[in-house]
N, C-alpha and C positions, 0 to 999 in steps of 0.2 A: 591639391597638395596641402597637407596639414603641417603646421609648424608648431613645435612645442615652445612653451614660454622660455625666455632666456633669463639667466641669472645675472644680475648686474651688481656693480658696486653700489653702495648707498647713494641715493640721489639727494641733492640739496644739503649735503652735510656741512658745507661751508656756511651757508646762510642759516641753517638750523642751529649752528653753534654760536651764532651771534644774536644779540637782542636786536629788535627792529631799529632802535635808535642808533645802532652802530653801523647801520648800512646807509651810505650817503643818499640824501634825498634825490639829488640829480640822477644818480646811477639807478635808483629805484624807479624813477619816472621812465628812464630809457628802457629799463627792463620790462616794464608793463607795455610800453609801445612795441618792444621787440616781440612780445607774446602775440601780437596781432599780425606779425609777418608783413610789414608794410610793403616790401618789394613785390610780394605776390599780389597784394591788393592793388598796386599800381596797374598791373596787367588786367585785373578784373575790371577796373574802372575804364581802361582803354577800350574794353569791349562793351561797356554800358552806355557811355555818353554818345558815341557815334550812332548807335541804334536809336537814340532819342531824336537825333537830327533826321534820321531816315523816317521814323514814324511821323514826325511833324512835317516832313518834306520842307524843312527850313530850320530856322532857329527856334528851339523849344523855349518855354518859359525858364529864364535863368534861375529863378527861385526854386522851381521844380527840379532843375538839374542839380542844384546844391543839395537839396533835401534827399534826392535819390542817391547821390554820391555819399552823403553822410550816412544814410541808412545802410547803404551797401558796405561802406567801410566798417561800420559797427557790427554788422551781421557777419561778414567774412572774418573780422577780427575776433569775434566771439568763437567762431568755428575753429580758427587757428589756435586760440588759447586752449580750447577744450582738447584739440588734437595734441598739443604739447603735454597737457595733463595726462592723457591716456598713454602717450608714447614716452613718458619720462624715463622709463626703465631702459629702453633701447637707445634713446638719445644720449644717455650717459656713456654708452659704449661706442658710439659712432664719432669719428673724427669730425665729420661735417657738422654735427649738432652738439659737440661737446661744450660749446660756450653759450648754449641757450639758458635763459634765466632760471629754469628749474634745476638744471644740472649744476650751475654755479652756486645755487642757493640764494640768489638775489631776490627771488620770489619763491614763497613756499607753495607746495601743492594745494593746500587749502585756499590760499589767496588766489592762485591761478584758476581753480575751479569756480570760486565765487565771481571772479572777474569775467570769466567766459560766460557764465549763466546770466550775469547782469547785462553784458553786452547783447546777448541773444534776446532778452526780454525788452530792453530799451530799443533795439533796432526794429523789432517787430511792431512795437507800439508807435515808433516814429513813422515807419512806413504806413501803417494803417490809419493813423490820425492826420498825417500831413500829405501823403501821396494818394494811396488807395489800398484797399484791403487785398486786392488781387496781388499787388506787388509784395505786400506784407507776407502773404502765405507762400508765394514763390521763394522769397528770401529765407523764410523759416524752413521751407522744405529743403532748400539747398544746404542750409546749415545742418539740419538733422541727417541728411544724406551723407555729408562729408564726415560728420562725427560718428554716426552709428554704422552706416553701411560700409563706408570706406575704411575708417580708422579702426573700428571695433570688430568688423566682420571680415572684410576682404584683405586688408593690407598684409596680414601675417599668414594668410591661408592659401592664396592663389597668385600665380604669376600674371593673371589678368586683372590684378588689383587696380592698376592705374587706368585701364581701359574703362571699366565701369565706374570706378571712383571718380573719374574725371567728369562725370555728369554734373557734379556739384559746381565745377568751374565753368560749365556751359550755361548755367542759369542766368548770369547777369544780362545776357542778350534778351532773354524773355522778360526780365525785370525792367530793363530800360524801355522796351517797347510798351509794356503794360503800364508803366508810370505815365506815359503820354496818352495812351489810348484807352486804358482800363480794359484791355482785351489782349488776345494773342492771335497772331495771323501767321501766314506762311513765311513771310520774310524773316521774322525772328526764329522760326523753326529751322529754316535753311541755315541761318548763321549758328544756331545751336548745333546743328550737325557738323558744320565746318569746325567748330571748336571741339566737338566730340572726336572727330577723326584727326584733329591737330594734336590733341593731348598726348597720345602714346608716342608718336614720332618726335614730339618735343621733349618728353621726359626720358625716353629710353636712352638717348645718347648720354645724358647726365648720369643715368643709372649705370651705363657701361663704364663711365669714368670712375664712379665710386662703388663699383661692384663689390670690392672687398669689404667695404663698410656694411653693406646690406647682408653679405654672406655671414659676416661676423655675428650679426644679431638674429639671423634666421629669417629675414624678410625675403620672400621669394620673388623679388623683382625679376622680370624676364631675363635680363642679362646674367642673373645669378644662376638660373636653372637651364639656360640655353646658350649655345655657342654664339660668337659674334656674327657668324654667317646667318644663323637663324634670325637673330634680332634685326640685322640689317635688312633681311628679306621682308620681315614684318613692317619695318619702317617704310620701305619702298611701297608696299601694298597700301598701307594707311595713307601715305602721301598722295598717291594717285587718286584715291577716293576723295580725299580732302579737297584737292584742286578741282576735281570734277564737280563736286557739290558746290564749291564756291562760285562756279559759273552759272548756277541755276537762277540766281537772283534776277539776271537780265531777261531771260525768256519768260520769267513769271511777271515781268513788268514793273519791278521795284527799283531797278537801277538802269543806267544808260552806259554810254560809251566810255566814260572816265573810269568808273568802277571796273568795267570789263577789261579795260587796258591794264589797269594796275593788277587785277587778279591774274591775268595771263602772264604778265612779265614776272611778278613776284612768285607766282606758282611755278613758272618755268624754271626760275632760279632755284627754288626749293627742290624740285625734282632733280635738277642737276646735282645739287649737293647730296641728296639722298642716294642717288645712283653712284656717286663718287665714293660715299661711305661704304656702300655695298661692294664696290670693286676692291676697296682696300681690305674689307673683311674677307672677301674671297681669296685675296692674296695673303691672308693670314698675317696682316700687319698687326702689331701690338704696341702698347705704350703710346708714346707721342706720335708714332707713325700712323696710328689709326685715325687721329684727328677727328674724333667723334664730337668734340665740343664745337666744331665749326657749324654743324647742323643745329646744335642746341642754341647757339647765339643767333644764328640766322632765323630760327623759328620765332624768336621774340621780335626781331625786326619785321618778319613777314606779317605777323598778326597785327603789328602796329600800322604798317603800311595799308593792309587790307581794310582795317576799320577806319583809318583816316579817309580812305577812298569812299567808304560807306557814308561818312559825314559830309564829304565835299560834293559827292555826286548829285544830290538834289538841287544844288545851286547851278549846275551845268546842264541841266536837261531843258 
C-alpha cells in the first residue's frame, strides 16, 4: 500500500522564531534527552543485560556491562533522533507526538540531524574500541535498519511496517551476547525471534488506541487499514508463535526449570489477554470497552519478567 506525503503545518516555528539564547538551557537539555526516547531505550536495555548474564553463565564483567549499556543507549538514541528528524512533518499533526522537541521548536531540524549522526558515530566507535567490533557492527546495523528500512521505506508504505521494522528492536539480544562472547549463538537467535514475534502484538494494541492519529497522517498501521477483528486475530497468531519460540531455550540446553516456569506462566497469561482482546473485538466492542491497552501494558511486564528469568536462571542450574 502506497501512501502519499502529508501536508503539515510548519514545524519548529516556535523555536525558529526565537534566538537560541532565549530558549532555557535546562529545557534545551531535556529536549535533547527527549530526542533519544529514553523510555523506549529502557526496554532495549532490559533485553540486553540479561542476555549478557546468560552468555557468561553468571555475572559478566561489570565494566563491560556499563560500556555495552552506554553504547546501546547512544546508538538507539541516535536512531531515535534521526527518526524524529525524518518524521517531523507527521509528528506535528499527531496528538501523541505534538510535544516532541522538533514540533515545539525547542530543537531545530539541523540540530537534531547533527545530534543523531554524532550519536551514531560515537556509539559505533565506543562499541568497537571498548567492547568489540562485532557488537559495533550489529549496533550500527540496527540503527541503519531502523532509520532507513523502517522509518524511510516501510512506515508510510505498508501495514506490515512494524513487523519488519521491529527487527531493529530485536538486535540488542545479539549485541548483549556478542559483547560477552564476541560471537553469535543459537540462544540469542531464539531470543531475537521472541522479540520479533513480540513486537507486533505489543505495538498493535497501542495502534488501535491511537488509530485516528495514524489515519490523519496517512501512516497505514494495521489497525488503520483493517478491522479490530482482523487485528486481534493477527495478535493472537503472533502471540502463540512468540510463546512457543520462548520455550525453545530449554530443550536447546541454554536454560533450566526456572526460566521455563516463568516463560510458561507469563506466556499463558499473555495468551489469556490476547484471546480476551479477540473476544471483545469479535463482540464489536469499541472505545473503552475494547480495553486494548491491557495487552499493551502487560506486554511490557511480560518481556521484563522473561528477561529477568534469563538473567536469574544460570544461578539456579
